[in-house]
MDAnalysis code that builds the backbone (N, CA, C; Angstrom):
import MDAnalysis as mda
import numpy as np

u = mda.Universe.empty(675, n_residues=225, atom_resindex=np.repeat(np.arange(225), 3), trajectory=True)
u.add_TopologyAttr("name", ["N", "CA", "C"] * 225)
u.add_TopologyAttr("resid", np.arange(1, 226))
u.add_TopologyAttr("resname", ["UNK", "UNK", "UNK", "UNK", "UNK", "UNK", "UNK", "UNK", "UNK", "UNK", "UNK", "UNK", "UNK", "UNK", "UNK", "UNK", "UNK", "UNK", "UNK", "UNK", "UNK", "UNK", "UNK", "UNK", "UNK", "UNK", "UNK", "UNK", "UNK", "UNK", "UNK", "UNK", "UNK", "UNK", "UNK", "UNK", "UNK", "UNK", "UNK", "UNK", "UNK", "UNK", "UNK", "UNK", "UNK", "UNK", "UNK", "UNK", "UNK", "UNK", "UNK", "UNK", "UNK", "UNK", "UNK", "UNK", "UNK", "UNK", "UNK", "UNK", "UNK", "UNK", "UNK", "UNK", "UNK", "UNK", "UNK", "UNK", "UNK", "UNK", "UNK", "UNK", "UNK", "UNK", "UNK", "UNK", "UNK", "UNK", "UNK", "UNK", "UNK", "UNK", "UNK", "UNK", "UNK", "UNK", "UNK", "UNK", "UNK", "UNK", "UNK", "UNK", "UNK", "UNK", "UNK", "UNK", "UNK", "UNK", "UNK", "UNK", "UNK", "UNK", "UNK", "UNK", "UNK", "UNK", "UNK", "UNK", "UNK", "UNK", "UNK", "UNK", "UNK", "UNK", "UNK", "UNK", "UNK", "UNK", "UNK", "UNK", "UNK", "UNK", "UNK", "UNK", "UNK", "UNK", "UNK", "UNK", "UNK", "UNK", "UNK", "UNK", "UNK", "UNK", "UNK", "UNK", "UNK", "UNK", "UNK", "UNK", "UNK", "UNK", "UNK", "UNK", "UNK", "UNK", "UNK", "UNK", "UNK", "UNK", "UNK", "UNK", "UNK", "UNK", "UNK", "UNK", "UNK", "UNK", "UNK", "UNK", "UNK", "UNK", "UNK", "UNK", "UNK", "UNK", "UNK", "UNK", "UNK", "UNK", "UNK", "UNK", "UNK", "UNK", "UNK", "UNK", "UNK", "UNK", "UNK", "UNK", "UNK", "UNK", "UNK", "UNK", "UNK", "UNK", "UNK", "UNK", "UNK", "UNK", "UNK", "UNK", "UNK", "UNK", "UNK", "UNK", "UNK", "UNK", "UNK", "UNK", "UNK", "UNK", "UNK", "UNK", "UNK", "UNK", "UNK", "UNK", "UNK", "UNK", "UNK", "UNK", "UNK", "UNK", "UNK", "UNK", "UNK", "UNK", "UNK", "UNK", "UNK", "UNK", "UNK", "UNK", "UNK"])
u.atoms.positions = np.array([
    [0.832, -1.208, 0.000],
    [0.000, 0.000, 0.000],
    [0.868, 1.261, 0.000],
    [1.970, 1.210, 0.781],
    [2.865, 2.352, 0.845],
    [3.473, 2.647, -0.515],
    [3.913, 1.568, -1.195],
    [4.517, 1.756, -2.514],
    [3.487, 2.256, -3.522],
    [2.221, 1.848, -3.358],
    [1.159, 2.302, -4.256],
    [0.930, 3.798, -4.100],
    [0.934, 4.268, -2.845],
    [0.752, 5.703, -2.604],
    [1.914, 6.492, -3.192],
    [3.127, 5.988, -3.021],
    [4.294, 6.672, -3.576],
    [4.222, 6.735, -5.094],
    [3.750, 5.648, -5.698],
    [3.630, 5.616, -7.153],
    [2.598, 6.620, -7.638],
    [1.494, 6.731, -6.904],
    [0.449, 7.673, -7.281],
    [0.954, 9.109, -7.173],
    [1.696, 9.406, -6.097],
    [2.267, 10.741, -5.923],
    [3.239, 11.063, -7.047],
    [4.073, 10.072, -7.404],
    [5.050, 10.275, -8.477],
    [4.349, 10.561, -9.800],
    [3.241, 9.852, -10.059],
    [2.481, 10.065, -11.299],
    [1.880, 11.461, -11.336],
    [1.371, 11.910, -10.185],
    [0.786, 13.250, -10.116],
    [1.833, 14.321, -10.381],
    [3.014, 14.137, -9.768],
    [4.089, 15.105, -9.973],
    [4.545, 15.113, -11.420],
    [4.587, 13.954, -12.041],
    [4.984, 13.851, -13.438],
    [3.965, 14.531, -14.330],
    [2.678, 14.358, -14.002],
    [1.616, 14.983, -14.804],
    [1.684, 16.486, -14.711],
    [1.926, 16.988, -13.495],
    [2.036, 18.441, -13.319],
    [3.219, 18.982, -14.089],
    [4.322, 18.223, -14.062],
    [5.517, 18.677, -14.760],
    [5.354, 18.691, -16.255],
    [4.409, 17.903, -16.782],
    [4.214, 17.824, -18.223],
    [3.206, 18.846, -18.743],
    [2.540, 19.553, -17.827],
    [1.563, 20.540, -18.262],
    [2.278, 21.703, -18.955],
    [1.838, 22.026, -20.142],
    [2.453, 23.110, -20.888],
    [2.010, 24.449, -20.320],
    [2.948, 25.319, -19.976],
    [2.572, 26.632, -19.443],
    [1.742, 27.414, -20.459],
    [0.743, 28.132, -19.982],
    [-0.123, 28.922, -20.858],
    [0.548, 30.245, -21.191],
    [0.561, 30.582, -22.459],
    [1.128, 31.844, -22.902],
    [-0.003, 32.811, -23.271],
    [0.346, 34.064, -23.513],
    [-0.654, 35.039, -23.925],
    [-1.310, 34.632, -25.242],
    [-0.525, 34.068, -26.133],
    [-1.077, 33.620, -27.415],
    [-2.049, 32.464, -27.226],
    [-1.773, 31.602, -26.243],
    [-2.671, 30.473, -25.961],
    [-4.001, 30.958, -25.386],
    [-3.916, 31.895, -24.449],
    [-5.104, 32.328, -23.725],
    [-5.913, 33.380, -24.481],
    [-5.229, 34.236, -25.237],
    [-5.917, 35.338, -25.908],
    [-5.551, 35.402, -27.392],
    [-5.847, 34.344, -28.137],
    [-5.436, 34.310, -29.555],
    [-6.072, 35.418, -30.387],
    [-7.288, 35.839, -30.022],
    [-7.964, 36.879, -30.787],
    [-7.234, 38.206, -30.783],
    [-6.462, 38.449, -29.727],
    [-5.710, 39.698, -29.658],
    [-4.646, 39.759, -30.743],
    [-4.149, 38.592, -31.161],
    [-3.079, 38.555, -32.152],
    [-3.601, 38.343, -33.571],
    [-4.788, 37.794, -33.697],
    [-5.366, 37.627, -35.039],
    [-6.108, 38.891, -35.479],
    [-6.875, 39.492, -34.564],
    [-7.615, 40.711, -34.922],
    [-6.768, 41.973, -34.761],
    [-5.814, 41.942, -33.820],
    [-4.895, 43.054, -33.586],
    [-5.622, 44.388, -33.424],
    [-6.467, 44.521, -32.387],
    [-7.166, 45.789, -32.160],
    [-6.197, 46.912, -31.829],
    [-6.490, 48.089, -32.356],
    [-5.632, 49.244, -32.136],
    [-6.255, 50.250, -31.167],
    [-7.579, 50.232, -31.079],
    [-8.259, 51.216, -30.245],
    [-9.244, 50.531, -29.306],
    [-9.439, 51.163, -28.140],
    [-10.335, 50.621, -27.118],
    [-11.306, 51.703, -26.669],
    [-12.583, 51.373, -26.696],
    [-13.606, 52.260, -26.148],
    [-14.008, 51.696, -24.790],
    [-13.731, 52.461, -23.746],
    [-14.016, 52.018, -22.379],
    [-15.409, 52.495, -21.983],
    [-16.287, 51.552, -21.728],
    [-17.642, 51.888, -21.300],
    [-17.665, 52.177, -19.802],
    [-18.628, 52.969, -19.341],
    [-18.760, 53.189, -17.897],
    [-18.897, 51.860, -17.173],
    [-18.283, 51.713, -16.012],
    [-18.305, 50.431, -15.302],
    [-19.722, 49.990, -14.939],
    [-19.904, 48.680, -14.869],
    [-21.143, 48.092, -14.358],
    [-20.927, 47.867, -12.866],
    [-21.662, 48.580, -12.059],
    [-21.450, 48.556, -10.612],
    [-22.305, 47.466, -9.967],
    [-21.661, 46.440, -9.449],
    [-22.353, 45.347, -8.777],
    [-22.341, 45.511, -7.257],
    [-21.889, 46.674, -6.794],
    [-21.827, 46.929, -5.359],
    [-22.886, 47.970, -4.981],
    [-22.943, 48.272, -3.702],
    [-23.899, 49.277, -3.218],
    [-23.268, 50.660, -3.095],
    [-21.998, 50.789, -3.488],
    [-21.312, 52.085, -3.402],
    [-21.729, 52.973, -4.573],
    [-22.425, 54.052, -4.282],
    [-22.987, 54.898, -5.324],
    [-21.920, 55.622, -6.139],
    [-20.780, 55.925, -5.531],
    [-19.751, 56.709, -6.225],
    [-18.681, 55.833, -6.869],
    [-18.857, 54.529, -6.854],
    [-17.820, 53.629, -7.358],
    [-17.563, 53.824, -8.851],
    [-18.621, 53.967, -9.658],
    [-18.460, 54.084, -11.105],
    [-17.657, 55.326, -11.470],
    [-18.049, 56.478, -10.917],
    [-17.373, 57.731, -11.248],
    [-15.920, 57.729, -10.788],
    [-15.662, 57.050, -9.696],
    [-14.303, 56.998, -9.166],
    [-13.427, 56.073, -10.003],
    [-13.914, 54.888, -10.300],
    [-13.082, 53.903, -11.001],
    [-12.796, 54.296, -12.452],
    [-13.759, 54.885, -13.135],
    [-13.580, 55.202, -14.550],
    [-12.384, 56.126, -14.771],
    [-12.002, 56.890, -13.757],
    [-10.875, 57.819, -13.900],
    [-9.528, 57.101, -13.882],
    [-9.521, 55.815, -13.557],
    [-8.257, 55.093, -13.399],
    [-7.939, 54.155, -14.558],
    [-8.806, 54.065, -15.571],
    [-8.674, 53.024, -16.588],
    [-7.873, 53.467, -17.811],
    [-8.143, 54.655, -18.312],
    [-7.576, 55.073, -19.598],
    [-6.048, 55.120, -19.601],
    [-5.456, 55.644, -18.549],
    [-3.999, 55.818, -18.524],
    [-3.237, 54.504, -18.647],
    [-3.558, 53.478, -17.838],
    [-2.804, 52.220, -17.988],
    [-3.026, 51.542, -19.335],
    [-4.211, 51.702, -19.931],
    [-4.450, 51.134, -21.259],
    [-3.584, 51.838, -22.302],
    [-3.442, 53.137, -22.159],
    [-2.562, 53.891, -23.071],
    [-1.119, 53.441, -22.925],
    [-0.705, 53.195, -21.688],
    [0.661, 52.734, -21.450],
    [0.900, 51.346, -22.037],
    [-0.175, 50.570, -22.193],
    [-0.053, 49.260, -22.811],
    [0.071, 49.344, -24.324],
    [-0.171, 50.528, -24.894],
    [0.030, 50.712, -26.326],
    [-1.232, 50.822, -27.159],
    [-2.343, 51.251, -26.545],
    [-3.604, 51.364, -27.277],
    [-4.093, 52.814, -27.308],
    [-4.831, 53.124, -28.380],
    [-5.545, 54.402, -28.382],
    [-6.840, 54.198, -27.599],
    [-7.078, 55.054, -26.614],
    [-8.252, 54.921, -25.754],
    [-9.164, 56.127, -25.980],
    [-10.409, 55.858, -26.295],
    [-11.379, 56.936, -26.493],
    [-11.597, 57.671, -25.172],
    [-11.599, 59.008, -25.193],
    [-11.775, 59.788, -23.952],
    [-13.082, 59.424, -23.251],
    [-12.994, 59.133, -21.961],
    [-14.161, 58.699, -21.192],
    [-15.302, 59.721, -21.197],
    [-15.038, 61.036, -21.026],
    [-16.143, 62.003, -21.043],
    [-16.896, 62.005, -22.372],
    [-16.168, 61.835, -23.474],
    [-16.808, 61.813, -24.791],
    [-17.699, 60.578, -24.922],
    [-17.195, 59.440, -24.447],
    [-17.968, 58.199, -24.514],
    [-19.257, 58.324, -23.713],
    [-19.161, 58.862, -22.507],
    [-20.335, 58.997, -21.654],
    [-21.346, 59.962, -22.253],
    [-20.859, 61.037, -22.878],
    [-21.760, 62.005, -23.503],
    [-22.487, 61.377, -24.690],
    [-21.760, 60.617, -25.513],
    [-22.377, 59.956, -26.664],
    [-23.420, 58.932, -26.217],
    [-23.125, 58.221, -25.133],
    [-24.084, 57.240, -24.634],
    [-25.364, 57.911, -24.159],
    [-25.227, 59.052, -23.510],
    [-26.407, 59.766, -23.042],
    [-27.235, 60.293, -24.202],
    [-26.555, 60.736, -25.257],
    [-27.263, 61.216, -26.449],
    [-28.074, 60.085, -27.065],
    [-27.507, 58.884, -27.052],
    [-28.183, 57.725, -27.621],
    [-29.172, 57.080, -26.647],
    [-29.295, 57.660, -25.459],
    [-30.218, 57.108, -24.474],
    [-29.704, 55.869, -23.772],
    [-28.391, 55.658, -23.811],
    [-27.772, 54.497, -23.164],
    [-27.094, 54.953, -21.875],
    [-27.827, 54.903, -20.783],
    [-27.301, 55.404, -19.522],
    [-26.563, 54.336, -18.723],
    [-26.690, 53.085, -19.131],
    [-26.017, 51.997, -18.434],
    [-25.348, 51.069, -19.438],
    [-24.126, 50.645, -19.105],
    [-23.397, 49.732, -19.984],
    [-24.059, 48.367, -20.058],
    [-24.900, 48.059, -19.071],
    [-25.612, 46.776, -19.087],
    [-26.427, 46.609, -20.363],
    [-26.908, 47.736, -20.917],
    [-27.731, 47.676, -22.120],
    [-26.942, 47.220, -23.335],
    [-25.619, 47.341, -23.275],
    [-24.774, 46.961, -24.410],
    [-24.077, 45.623, -24.203],
    [-24.195, 45.052, -23.011],
    [-23.408, 43.872, -22.679],
    [-23.704, 42.691, -23.602],
    [-24.961, 42.505, -23.948],
    [-25.338, 41.401, -24.833],
    [-25.727, 41.887, -26.230],
    [-25.385, 43.122, -26.543],
    [-25.774, 43.710, -27.834],
    [-24.696, 43.485, -28.887],
    [-25.083, 43.680, -30.147],
    [-24.140, 43.619, -31.261],
    [-23.307, 44.902, -31.245],
    [-21.993, 44.769, -31.186],
    [-21.104, 45.924, -31.045],
    [-20.638, 46.487, -32.382],
    [-21.100, 45.924, -33.486],
    [-20.639, 46.399, -34.790],
    [-21.087, 47.837, -35.057],
    [-22.174, 48.264, -34.420],
    [-22.610, 49.644, -34.575],
    [-21.589, 50.627, -34.023],
    [-20.926, 50.242, -32.950],
    [-19.885, 51.095, -32.377],
    [-18.714, 51.204, -33.340],
    [-18.394, 50.109, -34.010],
    [-17.303, 50.127, -34.990],
    [-17.656, 51.021, -36.178],
    [-18.909, 50.915, -36.640],
    [-19.347, 51.688, -37.799],
    [-19.410, 53.177, -37.495],
    [-19.960, 53.526, -36.331],
    [-20.188, 54.942, -36.009],
    [-18.989, 55.630, -35.381],
    [-18.188, 54.891, -34.622],
    [-17.083, 55.516, -33.900],
    [-15.711, 55.015, -34.335],
    [-15.667, 53.894, -35.028],
    [-14.395, 53.375, -35.505],
    [-13.583, 52.619, -34.479],
    [-14.167, 52.312, -33.324],
    [-13.429, 51.595, -32.282],
    [-13.273, 50.126, -32.654],
    [-12.082, 49.593, -32.444],
    [-11.811, 48.186, -32.747],
    [-12.324, 47.254, -31.660],
    [-12.401, 47.768, -30.435],
    [-12.799, 46.922, -29.315],
    [-13.496, 47.758, -28.248],
    [-14.227, 47.070, -27.390],
    [-14.954, 47.708, -26.291],
    [-14.573, 47.004, -24.990],
    [-14.249, 47.791, -23.982],
    [-13.890, 47.224, -22.681],
    [-15.065, 47.356, -21.713],
    [-15.561, 46.205, -21.264],
    [-16.566, 46.165, -20.210],
    [-15.857, 45.915, -18.884],
    [-16.214, 46.675, -17.872],
    [-15.671, 46.450, -16.537],
    [-16.819, 46.318, -15.548],
    [-16.659, 45.393, -14.616],
    [-17.645, 45.201, -13.554],
    [-16.961, 45.412, -12.209],
    [-17.536, 46.265, -11.394],
    [-17.015, 46.506, -10.054],
    [-17.655, 45.476, -9.128],
    [-16.854, 44.535, -8.666],
    [-17.381, 43.441, -7.849],
    [-17.198, 43.670, -6.356],
    [-16.299, 44.580, -5.990],
    [-16.085, 44.900, -4.573],
    [-15.626, 46.341, -4.464],
    [-16.188, 47.058, -3.510],
    [-15.828, 48.467, -3.276],
    [-16.198, 48.760, -1.823],
    [-15.386, 48.213, -0.926],
    [-15.779, 48.195, 0.478],
    [-14.669, 48.724, 1.376],
    [-15.072, 49.462, 2.398],
    [-14.155, 49.858, 3.460],
    [-14.679, 49.287, 4.771],
    [-13.789, 48.633, 5.510],
    [-14.180, 47.987, 6.757],
    [-13.450, 48.627, 7.928],
    [-14.223, 49.091, 8.908],
    [-13.651, 49.680, 10.121],
    [-13.817, 48.718, 11.286],
    [-12.707, 48.388, 11.935],
    [-12.731, 47.575, 13.138],
    [-12.243, 48.438, 14.301],
    [-12.187, 47.842, 15.470],
    [-11.794, 48.612, 16.655],
    [-10.368, 49.129, 16.531],
    [-9.468, 48.254, 16.109],
    [-8.064, 48.652, 16.010],
    [-7.502, 48.457, 14.605],
    [-8.348, 48.320, 13.629],
    [-7.846, 48.117, 12.269],
    [-8.870, 48.617, 11.257],
    [-8.383, 48.828, 10.055],
    [-9.250, 49.273, 8.970],
    [-8.675, 48.760, 7.662],
    [-9.557, 48.365, 6.741],
    [-9.090, 47.848, 5.462],
    [-10.030, 48.282, 4.346],
    [-9.513, 48.227, 3.134],
    [-10.280, 48.607, 1.956],
    [-10.089, 47.535, 0.890],
    [-11.192, 47.159, 0.214],
    [-11.150, 46.140, -0.826],
    [-11.799, 46.664, -2.099],
    [-11.104, 46.493, -3.206],
    [-11.633, 46.852, -4.521],
    [-11.452, 45.659, -5.446],
    [-12.529, 45.251, -6.108],
    [-12.470, 44.130, -7.040],
    [-13.045, 44.517, -8.390],
    [-12.369, 44.109, -9.461],
    [-12.771, 44.483, -10.813],
    [-12.708, 43.270, -11.741],
    [-13.741, 43.097, -12.568],
    [-13.731, 42.132, -13.665],
    [-13.641, 42.899, -14.981],
    [-12.721, 42.520, -15.856],
    [-12.541, 43.196, -17.143],
    [-12.775, 42.227, -18.296],
    [-13.394, 42.723, -19.353],
    [-13.662, 41.904, -20.533],
    [-13.580, 42.776, -21.782],
    [-12.626, 42.457, -22.657],
    [-12.436, 43.210, -23.894],
    [-13.076, 42.444, -25.048],
    [-13.992, 43.105, -25.759],
    [-14.690, 42.449, -26.856],
    [-14.425, 43.150, -28.183],
    [-14.407, 42.345, -29.223],
    [-14.193, 42.858, -30.573],
    [-15.478, 43.483, -31.103],
    [-15.347, 44.626, -31.766],
    [-16.509, 45.233, -32.423],
    [-16.709, 44.660, -33.823],
    [-15.764, 43.832, -34.264],
    [-15.874, 43.194, -35.568],
    [-16.611, 41.861, -35.475],
    [-16.284, 41.080, -34.450],
    [-16.852, 39.734, -34.328],
    [-17.703, 39.539, -33.079],
    [-17.661, 40.508, -32.162],
    [-18.328, 40.397, -30.858],
    [-17.662, 39.361, -29.947],
    [-16.571, 38.782, -30.381],
    [-15.874, 37.787, -29.572],
    [-15.124, 38.437, -28.413],
    [-14.960, 37.683, -27.325],
    [-14.149, 38.145, -26.208],
    [-12.679, 37.961, -26.572],
    [-11.939, 39.048, -26.608],
    [-10.530, 39.003, -26.980],
    [-9.619, 38.781, -25.775],
    [-10.046, 39.298, -24.640],
    [-9.233, 39.211, -23.420],
    [-10.134, 39.430, -22.216],
    [-9.865, 38.729, -21.135],
    [-10.610, 38.947, -19.899],
    [-9.730, 38.609, -18.715],
    [-9.988, 39.272, -17.632],
    [-9.216, 39.041, -16.415],
    [-9.957, 39.688, -15.255],
    [-9.630, 39.263, -14.044],
    [-10.217, 39.909, -12.870],
    [-9.155, 40.065, -11.801],
    [-9.364, 41.045, -10.957],
    [-8.415, 41.287, -9.879],
    [-9.114, 41.864, -8.671],
    [-8.542, 41.608, -7.514],
    [-9.080, 42.159, -6.268],
    [-7.931, 42.490, -5.341],
    [-7.987, 43.657, -4.739],
    [-6.925, 44.109, -3.851],
    [-7.531, 44.492, -2.509],
    [-6.922, 44.008, -1.439],
    [-7.299, 44.404, -0.088],
    [-6.108, 45.104, 0.552],
    [-6.321, 46.327, 1.002],
    [-5.246, 47.133, 1.576],
    [-5.519, 47.373, 3.050],
    [-4.521, 47.140, 3.875],
    [-4.621, 47.404, 5.308],
    [-4.345, 48.879, 5.545],
    [-5.317, 49.590, 6.073],
    [-5.187, 51.027, 6.303],
    [-4.874, 51.367, 7.752],
    [-4.835, 50.368, 8.600],
    [-4.719, 50.657, 10.025],
    [-3.334, 51.175, 10.401],
    [-2.310, 50.543, 9.837],
    [-0.958, 50.955, 10.185],
    [-0.634, 50.736, 11.650],
    [-1.504, 49.967, 12.332],
    [-1.266, 49.700, 13.745],
    [-1.527, 50.888, 14.637],
    [-2.195, 51.914, 14.129],
    [-2.409, 53.125, 14.905],
    [-3.887, 53.389, 15.103],
    [-4.308, 53.467, 16.333],
    [-5.712, 53.766, 16.617],
    [-6.044, 55.189, 16.211],
    [-5.072, 56.097, 16.371],
    [-5.304, 57.492, 15.989],
    [-5.584, 57.618, 14.503],
    [-4.884, 56.818, 13.682],
    [-5.082, 56.869, 12.238],
    [-6.507, 56.466, 11.888],
    [-7.029, 55.432, 12.556],
    [-8.391, 54.991, 12.279],
    [-9.385, 56.089, 12.638],
    [-9.152, 56.762, 13.766],
    [-10.032, 57.861, 14.162],
    [-10.010, 58.959, 13.112],
    [-8.828, 59.254, 12.580],
    [-8.709, 60.278, 11.545],
    [-9.420, 59.866, 10.277],
    [-9.297, 58.581, 9.915],
    [-9.963, 58.093, 8.708],
    [-11.473, 58.207, 8.818],
    [-12.002, 57.841, 9.972],
    [-13.442, 57.923, 10.163],
    [-13.898, 59.374, 10.158],
    [-13.121, 60.253, 10.760],
    [-13.496, 61.661, 10.843],
    [-13.529, 62.322, 9.476],
    [-12.658, 61.873, 8.562],
    [-12.618, 62.460, 7.215],
    [-12.968, 61.400, 6.182],
    [-14.004, 60.615, 6.457],
    [-14.332, 59.436, 5.646],
    [-14.591, 59.776, 4.196],
    [-15.307, 60.827, 3.903],
    [-15.708, 61.128, 2.531],
    [-14.505, 61.431, 1.652],
    [-13.684, 62.401, 2.063],
    [-12.555, 62.823, 1.237],
    [-11.447, 61.783, 1.192],
    [-11.074, 61.258, 2.342],
    [-9.955, 60.318, 2.371],
    [-10.315, 59.006, 1.689],
    [-11.554, 58.557, 1.863],
    [-11.960, 57.291, 1.249],
    [-11.899, 57.379, -0.260],
    [-12.343, 58.486, -0.832],
    [-12.311, 58.645, -2.276],
    [-10.879, 58.573, -2.792],
    [-9.962, 59.264, -2.124],
    [-8.559, 59.244, -2.543],
    [-7.969, 57.850, -2.407],
    [-8.291, 57.158, -1.317],
    [-7.782, 55.819, -1.108],
    [-8.323, 54.854, -2.160],
    [-9.611, 54.974, -2.488],
    [-10.211, 54.096, -3.482],
    [-9.540, 54.246, -4.834],
    [-9.229, 55.484, -5.218],
    [-8.556, 55.722, -6.495],
    [-7.204, 55.019, -6.510],
    [-6.474, 55.120, -5.413],
    [-5.156, 54.471, -5.328],
    [-5.282, 52.955, -5.396],
    [-6.251, 52.402, -4.671],
    [-6.437, 50.952, -4.674],
    [-6.908, 50.475, -6.046],
    [-7.785, 51.249, -6.683],
    [-8.264, 50.886, -8.021],
    [-7.106, 50.825, -9.006],
    [-6.148, 51.728, -8.878],
    [-4.973, 51.696, -9.750],
    [-4.164, 50.426, -9.516],
    [-4.100, 49.974, -8.282],
    [-3.369, 48.745, -7.983],
    [-4.082, 47.535, -8.591],
    [-5.417, 47.564, -8.550],
    [-6.184, 46.488, -9.177],
    [-5.898, 46.450, -10.669],
    [-5.841, 47.619, -11.298],
    [-5.546, 47.687, -12.727],
    [-4.164, 47.135, -13.038],
    [-3.215, 47.354, -12.141],
    [-1.879, 46.805, -12.336],
    [-1.932, 45.284, -12.431],
    [-2.827, 44.677, -11.643],
    [-2.965, 43.221, -11.663],
    [-3.674, 42.754, -12.925],
    [-4.844, 43.324, -13.186],
    [-5.660, 42.840, -14.296],
    [-5.022, 43.116, -15.652],
    [-4.493, 44.317, -15.835],
    [-3.962, 44.687, -17.149],
    [-2.576, 44.118, -17.410],
    [-1.977, 43.494, -16.407],
    [-0.653, 42.907, -16.626],
    [-0.715, 41.755, -17.625],
    [-1.878, 41.146, -17.791],
    [-2.010, 40.028, -18.728],
    [-2.455, 40.464, -20.125],
    [-2.825, 41.723, -20.272],
    [-3.286, 42.220, -21.583],
    [-2.110, 42.309, -22.553],
    [-2.202, 41.683, -23.723],
    [-1.122, 41.801, -24.715],
    [-0.858, 43.256, -25.087],
    [0.375, 43.552, -25.413],
    [0.769, 44.918, -25.757],
    [0.069, 45.381, -27.031],
    [-0.249, 46.677, -27.057],
    [-0.929, 47.262, -28.203],
    [0.035, 47.743, -29.277],
    [-0.503, 48.252, -30.389],
    [0.324, 48.627, -31.539],
    [1.253, 49.816, -31.296],
    [1.012, 50.572, -30.246],
    [1.868, 51.717, -29.953],
    [2.898, 51.394, -28.881],
    [3.068, 50.099, -28.611],
    [4.069, 49.646, -27.656],
    [5.288, 49.120, -28.406],
    [6.446, 49.240, -27.794],
    [7.684, 48.768, -28.416],
    [7.747, 47.241, -28.487],
    [6.923, 46.559, -27.708],
    [6.945, 45.088, -27.725],
    [5.695, 44.521, -28.402],
    [5.066, 45.310, -29.262],
    [3.858, 44.868, -29.954],
    [4.118, 43.581, -30.732],
    [3.269, 42.584, -30.515],
    [3.330, 41.266, -31.143],
    [4.582, 40.471, -30.760],
    [5.324, 40.952, -29.767],
    [6.529, 40.246, -29.317],
    [6.325, 39.540, -27.981],
    [5.111, 39.639, -27.425],
    [4.860, 39.049, -26.109],
    [3.981, 37.799, -26.192],
    [3.878, 37.225, -27.378],
    [2.988, 36.071, -27.553],
    [3.424, 34.854, -26.736],
    [4.712, 34.716, -26.523],
    [5.220, 33.561, -25.792],
    [5.389, 33.838, -24.301],
    [4.929, 34.978, -23.852],
    [5.028, 35.303, -22.426],
    [4.108, 34.379, -21.632],
    [4.671, 33.690, -20.663],
    [3.919, 32.711, -19.871],
    [3.123, 33.421, -18.787],
    [1.862, 33.024, -18.658],
    [0.993, 33.591, -17.635],
    [0.619, 32.507, -16.635],
    [0.556, 32.879, -15.387],
    [0.121, 31.968, -14.338],
    [-1.395, 31.952, -14.336],
    [-1.975, 30.761, -14.318],
    [-3.427, 30.605, -14.310],
    [-4.007, 31.278, -13.067],
    [-5.076, 32.102, -13.265],
    [-5.711, 32.775, -12.139],
    [-6.175, 31.793, -11.085],
    [-6.671, 30.631, -11.523],
    [-7.209, 29.663, -10.577],
    [-6.118, 29.082, -9.682],
    [-4.862, 29.212, -10.099],
    [-3.769, 28.652, -9.323],
    [-3.348, 29.589, -8.199],
    [-3.417, 30.925, -8.459],
    [-2.975, 31.842, -7.414],
    [-4.094, 32.709, -6.878],
    [-5.264, 32.642, -7.499],
    [-6.396, 33.426, -6.997],
    [-6.337, 34.835, -7.502],
    [-7.487, 35.534, -7.571],
    [-7.543, 36.880, -8.126],
    [-7.182, 37.956, -7.135],
    [-6.855, 37.595, -5.897],
    [-6.660, 38.613, -4.875],
    [-5.194, 38.953, -4.708],
    [-4.891, 40.234, -4.787],
    [-3.547, 40.698, -4.508],
    [-3.529, 41.391, -3.154],
    [-2.556, 41.097, -2.338],
    [-2.471, 41.688, -1.003],
    [-1.350, 42.711, -0.990],
    [-1.673, 43.921, -0.578],
    [-0.683, 44.977, -0.502],
    [-0.620, 45.503, 0.931],
    [0.563, 45.808, 1.402],
    [0.699, 46.323, 2.775],
    [0.153, 47.736, 2.871],
])
C-alpha cells in the first residue's frame, strides 16, 4: 500500500511537470489575429452598493491602457455619446451587437468592466479597503471576447495606529475617495498585466510567448501592505 501511494504521488508530480505553461497567445489568440488598435471604455457596471464607485473607477482606466500601447477613447466623450443615444447603463450593451460602435465611432474593441467589490471595513483597532474588478475586452468586428481578467486588492489602512483609524473615520468622505482611487490603480496593475501589448508599444506582437500563471492557481486577490 505504501509503494502504491508513492507511485500515485510520483504520477501526479509527473503529470504536473508535463503541463504546458499557458502563454498570452494560448489564452488570448484573438488579440493577435484581430490586432485591435483602439479601445472604447464603457462606464463600469457597478455590482456593489457604493454609489460613487463608477465615477471613481472610470478615472483610473484610460492611462494604464494607453501605457499598454492602445488608443483609448476619452471617457467624457464616450459617456456624452451614450447619453445622447439614451444608453445610460453599460448593461444595455453587454449582450448587444457591437458592430454599430465600430461603424459609427471606428473603435476596434470595447472594454466592459464590472465593479465586484468596493468596500471599506472599520474595526476597533484596524481598517481595510477592498476593490475588485472584472474586465472583458470584446471585438466590435466579431463580438468575440478578446481578453478577460479579474483582480481584487485588499489594503490594510490601520498601520497599527488607533489614531489613524479615528482620523480616517473623521474624514471618511474625502480620504476614502482618494484611497479608493489608489487601490483601483493597484487592481488595474494586476488585471492589465495580462493584456497583450498594443500597436503603440515597443513590444507589440513580441509578447505572444510570455507565460501567464493561471488565475485559478494563485487566486484573483492581490495583497498589498
